[in-house]
Each structure stands twice: as structure tokens, then as C-alpha cells.
C-alpha positions as CSV (number, residue, x, y, z in Angstrom):
1,M,41.0,-3.4,-6.5
2,T,39.4,-6.5,-6.6
3,I,37.6,-7.9,-3.9
4,Q,35.1,-10.5,-4.7
5,Y,31.5,-12.2,-2.6
6,Y,32.1,-16.0,-3.3
7,K,29.5,-16.3,-0.8
8,K,27.5,-13.8,0.9
9,A,25.3,-13.9,3.6
10,E,21.4,-13.6,4.1
11,K,21.4,-12.1,6.8
12,N,23.5,-9.9,8.9
13,A,23.3,-7.8,13.3
14,A,20.7,-6.0,12.7
15,T,18.4,-8.7,11.4
16,G,15.7,-8.8,14.5
17,Y,16.9,-6.3,16.1
18,G,13.6,-4.2,16.8
19,E,11.7,-6.9,18.4
20,T,14.1,-8.2,20.4
21,Q,15.3,-3.9,21.9
22,E,10.6,-3.5,22.9
23,L,10.4,-7.2,24.3
24,V,13.9,-6.6,26.9
25,A,12.4,-2.9,27.7
26,R,9.0,-4.2,28.9
27,M,10.9,-6.7,30.9
28,L,13.2,-4.4,32.6
29,A,10.7,-1.5,33.2
30,E,8.9,-4.4,34.6
31,I,11.9,-5.9,36.6
32,E,12.8,-2.8,38.4
33,A,9.4,-1.8,39.1
34,E,8.6,-4.6,40.8
35,G,12.2,-6.3,42.2
36,E,12.7,-10.1,43.3
37,A,8.6,-10.7,42.7
38,K,8.5,-10.2,39.2
39,A,12.7,-11.7,38.5
40,K,11.3,-15.0,40.4
41,E,8.8,-14.7,38.0
42,Y,10.1,-14.3,35.1
43,C,12.3,-17.2,36.6
44,R,9.7,-19.0,36.5
45,T,8.4,-18.9,33.1
46,L,10.8,-18.3,31.1
47,D,13.5,-20.6,33.2
48,G,11.4,-23.0,35.0
49,W,12.8,-23.0,37.8
50,E,11.0,-22.4,41.1
51,G,13.9,-23.4,43.4
52,D,15.8,-20.7,45.4
53,V,17.6,-17.8,43.6
54,V,20.1,-17.8,45.7
55,V,23.1,-20.5,45.8
56,S,23.4,-21.8,49.2
57,R,27.2,-23.4,49.6
58,E,25.7,-26.6,50.5
59,Q,24.3,-26.8,47.2
60,I,27.7,-25.6,45.3
61,D,29.5,-28.6,47.4
62,A,26.6,-31.0,45.9
63,A,26.9,-29.6,42.3
64,S,30.9,-30.4,43.2
65,A,30.3,-33.3,44.6
66,R,29.0,-34.3,41.0
67,V,31.5,-33.6,38.4
68,P,34.4,-36.0,37.8
69,E,37.8,-34.9,38.6
70,Q,39.3,-35.4,35.1
71,L,37.2,-32.8,34.6
72,K,38.0,-30.8,37.8
73,Q,41.6,-30.9,36.6
74,D,41.0,-29.5,33.4
75,I,39.0,-26.7,34.7
76,Q,41.5,-26.2,37.3
77,F,43.9,-25.9,34.7
78,A,41.9,-23.2,32.6
79,Y,41.7,-21.6,35.4
80,E,44.6,-21.0,35.5
81,R,45.6,-19.8,32.7
82,V,43.2,-17.3,32.5
83,S,44.2,-16.3,35.9
84,R,48.3,-15.7,34.5
85,F,47.3,-13.8,31.4
86,A,44.5,-11.5,33.5
87,T,47.3,-10.9,36.1
88,A,49.8,-10.4,33.6
89,Q,47.1,-8.3,31.9
90,R,46.7,-6.3,35.2
91,D,50.8,-6.0,35.7
92,S,50.9,-3.8,32.2
93,I,50.0,-1.3,33.6
94,G,50.3,0.7,36.9
95,E,49.4,3.7,39.1
96,F,52.6,7.0,38.5
97,E,53.5,10.5,40.0
98,V,54.7,12.9,38.1
99,E,56.0,16.3,38.2
100,L,54.6,18.3,35.2
101,S,56.0,21.2,36.5
102,P,58.4,22.8,39.2
103,G,55.9,22.7,42.3
104,L,52.9,21.1,40.4
105,F,52.0,17.0,40.2
106,A,49.5,14.9,38.8
107,G,49.3,10.9,39.2
108,Q,47.1,7.7,38.4
109,K,45.8,5.2,40.6
110,L,44.1,2.4,39.6
111,I,41.0,1.6,41.5
112,P,39.1,-2.3,42.1
113,M,34.9,-1.2,41.5
114,E,33.1,-2.6,44.1
115,T,30.1,-4.4,42.5
116,A,30.2,-6.7,38.4
117,G,28.3,-8.7,37.9
118,C,29.1,-11.9,35.5
119,Y,26.8,-13.9,33.3
120,V,27.0,-16.7,32.5
121,P,26.0,-18.8,29.0
122,G,23.5,-22.0,30.2
123,G,20.8,-22.1,27.8
124,R,21.8,-24.5,24.5
125,Y,25.2,-25.9,26.1
126,A,27.5,-25.2,29.8
127,H,29.7,-22.2,28.8
128,I,32.0,-23.4,31.9
129,A,34.8,-21.3,30.9
130,S,32.6,-18.8,30.2
131,A,32.5,-18.7,34.2
132,I,36.7,-18.6,34.6
133,M,36.8,-16.0,31.8
134,S,34.5,-13.7,33.6
135,V,35.1,-14.3,37.6
136,A,38.8,-15.1,37.5
137,T,39.1,-11.5,35.7
138,A,37.3,-9.5,38.4
139,K,39.1,-11.5,41.1
140,V,42.4,-10.8,40.1
141,A,41.2,-7.5,39.0
142,G,40.5,-7.4,43.2
143,V,36.4,-6.5,42.9
144,K,35.1,-7.2,46.0
145,N,31.9,-8.2,45.3
146,V,31.2,-10.3,42.4
147,V,27.7,-11.9,41.4
148,A,27.4,-14.5,38.9
149,C,24.4,-16.1,37.5
150,S,23.2,-18.7,34.7
151,V,19.9,-20.2,34.4
152,P,19.4,-23.0,36.0
153,R,19.7,-26.7,33.9
154,D,17.0,-28.9,35.7
155,E,15.5,-29.8,38.8
156,N,19.1,-29.6,40.3
157,G,19.5,-26.2,39.3
158,I,22.8,-24.4,37.0
159,H,24.9,-26.6,35.4
160,P,27.0,-28.6,38.4
161,A,30.4,-28.0,36.1
162,I,29.4,-24.2,36.0
163,L,28.4,-23.8,38.8
164,Y,31.9,-25.5,40.6
165,A,34.1,-23.0,38.4
166,M,31.8,-20.2,39.3
167,D,33.4,-21.2,42.9
168,L,36.6,-21.9,42.0
169,A,37.4,-18.5,40.4
170,G,35.9,-16.6,43.2
171,A,32.6,-15.5,42.9
172,D,31.2,-14.2,46.0
173,T,27.2,-14.7,45.1
174,I,25.6,-16.8,42.5
175,L,22.1,-16.3,41.6
176,Q,20.1,-18.9,39.4
177,M,18.3,-17.1,36.8
178,G,19.7,-16.2,33.0
179,G,18.2,-14.1,30.2
180,V,17.6,-11.0,30.5
181,Q,16.1,-11.5,34.4
182,G,19.8,-12.2,35.6
183,I,21.1,-9.0,33.9
184,A,18.2,-6.8,35.7
185,S,18.6,-8.4,39.1
186,I,22.4,-7.9,39.4
187,A,21.8,-4.4,37.4
188,F,19.4,-4.0,40.5
189,G,21.4,-5.9,43.8
190,L,17.9,-7.8,43.5
191,F,18.5,-10.7,46.0
192,T,21.9,-9.0,47.3
193,G,21.3,-5.0,47.8
194,K,24.6,-4.5,45.9
195,P,23.6,-3.0,42.5
196,A,26.3,-3.2,40.5
197,D,29.2,-2.2,38.9
198,I,29.8,-3.5,35.6
199,L,28.0,-6.3,34.0
200,V,30.2,-8.2,31.7
201,G,29.9,-11.7,30.5
202,P,28.5,-13.1,27.4
203,G,25.4,-13.7,26.6
204,N,21.8,-14.3,23.4
205,R,20.3,-11.3,21.5
206,F,18.7,-10.9,25.2
207,V,21.0,-11.0,27.1
208,A,23.4,-8.7,25.4
209,E,20.2,-5.6,25.0
210,A,19.9,-6.2,28.6
211,K,23.6,-5.1,28.6
212,R,23.2,-2.4,26.2
213,Q,19.7,-0.7,27.4
214,L,21.6,-0.7,30.9
215,F,24.8,0.8,29.7
216,G,25.0,3.8,31.8
217,R,23.5,3.1,34.9
218,C,26.1,0.6,34.6
219,G,29.0,0.1,33.4
220,I,29.4,-2.9,30.6
221,D,32.1,-4.6,29.0
222,M,30.8,-4.5,25.8
223,F,28.4,-3.4,23.3
224,A,28.5,-7.0,21.9
225,G,26.3,-9.3,19.5
226,P,26.3,-13.0,18.9
227,T,30.5,-14.5,17.9
228,E,32.1,-14.3,14.9
229,I,34.9,-15.5,13.2
230,G,37.2,-15.4,10.2
231,I,39.9,-17.2,9.0
232,I,42.8,-15.5,6.7
233,A,44.3,-18.4,4.3
234,D,46.2,-18.6,1.4
235,D,46.7,-21.5,-1.2
236,T,48.8,-22.9,1.6
237,A,46.1,-23.3,4.0
238,D,44.7,-26.5,4.6
239,P,40.7,-27.1,3.6
240,D,39.4,-28.6,6.1
241,I,41.2,-27.6,8.9
242,V,40.2,-24.0,7.6
243,A,36.6,-26.0,7.1
244,A,36.2,-27.2,10.9
245,D,37.2,-24.1,12.6
246,L,34.4,-21.9,10.7
247,V,31.8,-24.9,11.6
248,G,33.4,-24.9,14.9
249,Q,31.9,-21.4,15.8
250,A,28.4,-22.1,13.2
251,E,27.6,-24.2,15.9
252,H,26.9,-21.6,18.7
253,G,23.9,-20.7,17.3
254,P,21.7,-19.7,13.9
255,D,23.0,-16.5,14.0
256,S,25.9,-16.5,14.0
257,P,28.7,-15.7,11.6
258,A,31.7,-17.2,10.4
259,W,33.7,-15.6,7.6
260,L,36.6,-17.1,5.0
261,F,39.0,-13.5,3.4
262,T,41.3,-15.3,0.6
263,T,43.8,-14.7,-2.0
264,S,42.8,-18.2,-3.3
265,R,39.6,-19.9,-5.6
266,K,41.1,-23.1,-4.7
267,L,40.4,-23.2,-1.5
268,A,37.6,-21.1,-1.8
269,D,35.9,-24.3,-3.4
270,A,37.7,-26.8,-1.0
271,V,36.4,-25.1,1.6
272,T,32.4,-25.1,0.1
273,E,31.9,-28.9,-1.0
274,R,33.6,-29.5,3.0
275,M,31.0,-27.1,5.0
276,P,27.4,-29.6,4.2
277,G,29.1,-32.0,5.3
278,L,30.7,-31.1,7.6
279,I,27.8,-29.8,9.2
280,A,25.6,-32.7,8.8
281,T,27.5,-34.9,11.2
282,L,27.4,-33.0,14.4
283,P,25.1,-34.2,16.9
284,E,21.5,-32.9,16.4
285,T,21.1,-29.3,18.2
286,Q,24.7,-28.1,16.7
287,R,23.7,-29.5,13.2
288,K,20.6,-26.9,13.4
289,A,22.9,-24.1,14.5
290,A,25.6,-24.5,12.5
291,D,23.6,-24.8,9.1
292,A,21.6,-21.9,9.3
293,A,24.2,-20.2,10.8
294,W,26.4,-21.0,7.7
295,R,23.7,-20.3,5.3
296,D,22.5,-17.3,6.6
297,Y,25.4,-15.4,8.1
298,G,28.3,-17.0,6.4
299,E,30.5,-15.6,4.0
300,I,33.5,-16.4,1.3
301,I,35.3,-13.3,0.3
302,L,37.9,-13.8,-2.3
303,C,40.7,-10.9,-3.0
304,D,43.4,-10.7,-5.7
305,T,46.2,-9.2,-3.1
306,R,46.2,-9.6,0.8
307,E,46.5,-6.0,1.4
308,E,43.1,-6.3,0.1
309,V,42.2,-9.0,2.6
310,V,43.7,-7.0,5.4
311,E,41.8,-3.9,4.2
312,I,38.4,-6.3,4.3
313,S,39.4,-8.6,7.5
314,D,39.9,-4.8,9.1
315,R,35.9,-3.5,8.4
316,Y,34.8,-6.6,9.8
317,A,36.6,-6.4,12.6
318,S,36.2,-9.7,13.9
319,E,36.1,-10.8,16.7
320,H,37.9,-14.4,16.3
321,L,40.5,-14.0,13.5
322,E,43.0,-16.9,12.8
323,I,45.7,-16.5,10.4
324,Q,46.2,-19.5,8.7
325,A,48.5,-18.4,5.5
326,E,52.3,-18.2,5.0
327,D,54.7,-15.4,6.4
328,H,53.3,-14.7,9.6
329,D,54.8,-11.6,10.8
330,W,53.8,-9.6,7.8
331,W,49.8,-10.3,8.4
332,I,50.6,-9.7,12.3
333,A,52.3,-6.3,12.0
334,R,49.2,-4.5,9.7
335,L,46.6,-6.5,10.9
336,N,44.3,-3.6,13.2
337,S,41.1,-4.7,14.5
338,Y,39.3,-7.8,16.0
339,G,39.3,-9.1,19.4
340,S,41.9,-11.6,19.6
341,L,44.2,-12.8,17.3
342,F,44.9,-16.7,16.5
343,V,48.1,-16.9,14.7
344,G,49.1,-20.5,12.5
345,E,46.6,-23.2,12.2
346,E,48.2,-24.9,15.1
347,A,46.3,-21.8,17.0
348,T,42.4,-22.2,17.1
349,V,39.9,-20.3,18.6
350,A,38.5,-23.5,20.2
351,F,41.8,-23.2,22.9
352,G,41.4,-19.6,23.5
353,D,37.7,-20.6,23.9
354,K,38.0,-23.1,26.6
355,C,42.1,-23.0,28.3
356,S,44.8,-21.5,26.7
357,G,44.6,-18.1,28.6
358,T,43.4,-15.2,26.4
359,N,40.2,-14.0,27.3
360,H,37.1,-15.5,25.3
361,I,34.7,-12.3,26.2
362,L,35.3,-10.2,22.7
363,P,34.4,-7.5,21.1
364,T,31.6,-8.5,17.7
365,K,29.9,-6.1,15.8
366,G,32.5,-4.4,14.9
367,A,33.1,-3.4,17.9
368,A,36.9,-4.5,17.2
369,R,37.5,-1.8,15.5
370,Y,37.6,0.5,18.7
371,T,37.6,-1.7,22.0
372,G,39.6,-5.0,22.9
373,G,38.0,-7.7,24.8
374,L,37.7,-8.6,29.1
375,C,41.0,-8.2,30.8
376,A,41.6,-7.2,34.3
377,E,41.8,-2.9,33.7
378,K,38.2,-3.6,32.2
379,F,37.1,-3.7,36.8
380,L,39.8,-1.2,36.7
381,K,38.9,2.5,37.5
382,I,42.1,4.3,36.1
383,V,41.6,7.6,38.2
384,T,43.5,10.9,38.2
385,Y,44.4,12.8,40.8
386,Q,46.8,16.3,41.0
387,R,48.4,18.5,43.5
388,Q,50.7,21.2,43.3
389,S,52.2,23.8,45.5
390,R,51.9,27.6,46.1
391,E,55.1,29.0,43.8
392,A,53.3,26.3,41.4
393,T,49.4,28.0,41.6
394,R,51.7,31.0,40.7
395,D,51.6,30.1,36.2
396,V,49.2,27.6,36.7
397,A,46.1,29.8,38.5
398,A,47.3,33.1,36.0
399,V,47.1,30.6,32.9
400,T,43.5,29.1,33.8
401,A,42.4,32.7,34.6
402,R,43.7,33.7,31.0
403,L,41.7,30.4,29.5
404,S,39.0,31.0,31.0
405,R,37.6,34.4,29.7
406,C,38.8,33.3,26.6
407,E,35.5,30.2,26.9
408,G,33.2,33.1,27.8
409,M,33.7,31.6,31.7
410,E,34.1,34.2,34.7
411,G,33.5,32.0,36.9
412,H,35.8,29.3,36.4
413,A,38.2,32.2,35.8
414,R,38.7,34.0,39.1
415,T,38.8,30.8,41.3
416,G,42.2,31.0,40.0
417,D,42.6,34.9,40.8
418,V,40.9,34.3,44.4
419,R,44.0,31.9,45.0
420,L,46.6,34.6,43.6
421,A,44.7,37.6,45.3
422,K,45.9,35.2,48.8
423,Y,49.3,34.1,48.0
424,Y,51.0,36.2,46.2
425,P,48.3,39.8,47.6
426,D,51.6,42.7,47.0
427,E,51.5,41.5,42.6
428,T,50.0,42.6,39.4
429,F,49.0,39.6,37.5
430,E,47.8,40.0,33.8
431,L,44.7,38.1,33.7
432,V,42.6,38.8,31.7
433,I,44.3,38.9,27.1
434,T,43.7,42.5,26.0
435,E,43.8,41.7,22.6
436,E,41.1,41.0,20.5
437,V,40.9,37.2,19.1
């Protein structure tokens, strides 16, 4: 086996993590202790916002009036497709009841969470689509109370298109607050009196760490980090398109990994040659982000065989994974670890990020090895129940008593004993395993 790092990253997901962890822990503790006043203070100092935290209907209407009609139509286009896909995901699971043995019934119920908190980034870029991805999916799942928040952009508050998208998607309350203070406010129920049962949505490393530290007292969609792209490409791939797609994700931020897995040295050479020029043509903010991301986190990995490509791709477990190689079905059948798969040159990450229908809130930092992305199911509690007849209790109670005593749990065993004694007072049961184990 030959796997060669044609370009190796200088940094990884753990770079700078210690400082982030300490800062976030301090901020969360202060906001929990001092409440809304501390959250507002951070909003003033970090967001530069001194206006109302809770967005009013008048403010939403005013923002909507500033959104061009074409942009409204585009947001509607994305909303319809994301909602339809989320609905199909929700409908793919269901409630049921099954008779496991005569008189013993077990079932499954789907119960939406009461309150969901949806974070929508609005700092470096206005992530309009993220409002749809999180809020619309929560509402499709049946969440009663969706609290959304985003950083105020200027003296008018949240970016008007983000605000319009939040409202269209069904947000019940919108907070003008970003960063750790926004996450904390939603989690603790500040300004709403309704603590979140789950926190979802992408964000910078401080937002991601705040969600991680709050996990347990509320749910989260996943442990997330900076956005990632992996591209699988062979010698049939177009190097211009491969390079453009790598740059397209690298512009997210200076710590956004971009990986190329290929069996073609010719393609690796061609992509390497194109990257600096493509980055150089970006506007300044995007150029600085993409340049640092490609320099510090970009990698090109050469493999001898496509089986090796599958192995290395699954090891990286890319958030977004593109296939720009022959024999699509072969790859689809063998790849196992990715957040979302984009098959063929015609499909690209940006389409999924913005409007094609699949959710763009996806696992990063290797989490795709054990979880998928945000979907309606994330907002549902899949709970079970059981009921049984007295006749069914005859076997179940006796087995429970014997197993419990083998485990040393006498109290458990007696819950079976007492029922057998009540339901079958004239019968004798073997409630102890007499043979030595």
C-alpha cells in the first residue's frame, strides 16, 4: 500500500483548542451566574449591539421590506427544497407496536422536543441558508418553540435576509445576539424563559465549544468544528473544477480544511498549480481566509489504488465529500464515513450548502465516523413503551427474577416475585438458578 502526502497540512483541528476551551468556560459561567445583564454586556462589547435583544414583529417586517424580491424568491426556493427533504426524512421513521410474544406488546413513539435553539452565523458572512437548514427542519419535526439567534450586523441588527429567512422558516423567537453569549442565552432560557432542549447550527470555534460544554444539560446536533471538504478525483476529473471547489470551501475561514484524495499525480500537479491563482482573484476577506486555510490545513494525498482512496477518505470522514471520478456506483457502495456525499462533477458542496435540499449542518473533525448531519430525527425523541397481559407476565416475571438473582440484584427479582404471587397464588415457580454459574 502506498499513500503519499503530496501536500501535508501544518495544523490540525486541535490547534489552539486549549485557549478556546478556557475562554468559553469562563463566559458560560459568568452568563449563567449573572443572567441577561451579563449576556447583554457581552453583546455590547463583542457584537457592538445595544438595541433590543428580542426582535419584534415590526423589526422583522422592516427588515423584510429591505430584502430584494429576487432574493426573497431564492430564499423561498431553498426553503421549499430543504423542507421537502426534511419532511421525507421525518416520514422515513415512524411509530409502531409489535407483539413480541403472546400478550407482550412493545412500541415506539416519536415525541418532538419542546424547545430548540438554532444558531445562525452572521459574522464574516451572512449565512442565510443556515437559517433555513436549522429552523425549517425543527419545525418540520414538530418542535413547538424554536428560538433562533444571530449576531447583529450593524445598527439595524441582524442581516435583513437572515431575519427574513428565520421568519419564513418559522422561528417563534429571534434574538439579536451572536457567539457564546447567544448560545448561552438560548441554552439558559434567557429573554424567553424557555431553556433549549437542543442546540443546533454551525458557528465559529467559540460557538462550537460552547455547544460542546453545554452538552448534557441540553442536547446538541453534533460536536462540530470548522467546515471541511474532501474531494475524490481520478485522472478524468477537471482540475479547474476540482480547484474551484477546494477554494470555495477554504474561503469559509482560515482554519477550514480542504483535502484532495487522488490516484493521479497529473491531477495533483494541475490542482496545485491552479490553487494560488484562484485564491488570489477572491475579494480581500475571502482571499485571506482561503489563503491561510489552504496553506495551513490543505492536503493532497496520492494513492496507488482507489481502494486506498476509500480507506484514507473514511479515515478523514470529511464533512462534505465530492466524487469526481469514474464509476460512481463503485464509490457509493464502498464509502462509509462522510457528512454528505456529492456525486459527480454536476453536484458540488455549494449547491447543498445553499438550496438543493439536503441539510448543510454536518459532522466535522471525524464525527462522520459515528453520526450524520442535522435532520428531522435530531429534534425527535424516539421513546419506547411496553404493556402486557397477566398471562404474558407468567414467563417474563420468572425470567426477570432468575436473571436478576444471577446478577445479584435481589430487589429487581422481587418485583417479579410479587406479581407472580398476586396473579398465580396457587402456583409454584422456579425463581432461582440452582446450578452454580
